[in-house]
C-alpha positions, 0 to 999 in steps of 0.5 A: 294037538300038543304033538302037532304044536310041538312039531310046528315049534321044532320045525320052525326052530330048525328053519330059522337056524338053517336060514341064519346059517345061509346068511353070509356075514360081513367080516370085520378084519384087523390089519393082520387079516388084511395083510393075509386076505387082501394085500400084504403091503408090508411084503410087497410095498410097490406092487399090488398083489391081491391075496383073496380068492374072490374079489372084495370090497373093504369098507373103512368106517367108524362106529360114530359115523352117520353115513357109515351107519347108513351104508352098513345095511346096504353092504349087508344086502349086497353081501347077500345078493353077491354071495359066493361072488364077492366078499365084503370086509369092514375095517374100523378106522378107530381101532385099525389106525395104522391100516387106515393110515397106510391107505391115507383114509381121511374121510369115511366111509371109504370103500376099497374095491379089489378085483381078483386081477387088476388094480384096486379103486377107491370110492369116498362117501355114502353111495346109493345101492345102485351105484355100488351094484354098478361098481361091483358088476363093472369093476369086480365082476367085469360085467358091463 
């Protein structure tokens, strides 16, 4: 009986660690990472040139912002649903003031939708999950 119980504990532990590995985390990025992974606006100030391999959403947020806190779990769900198709980044406007200023961020949450090809678009405020899914499908994945 002890062997069976021990085997169950080991297997459960393995499955939980495997599930955690499969979960894609939203990445919090700094200005330096933004310049590398999204758009180097210092090198190309007049021309949008997306640097990433997958389309992305950049969430400009603050830790004290109520709507930002309500948006966070929605973005986590979307990151899982679109795993391998898009990337979601978060930029804390309190610690990355220069980056937020470069985009004229005055209200949060603000989402920057960056397709692999084409121009980015911005959305301000808390949006329902269904609206975000539609934006991902039509703007980032170009599916109608």
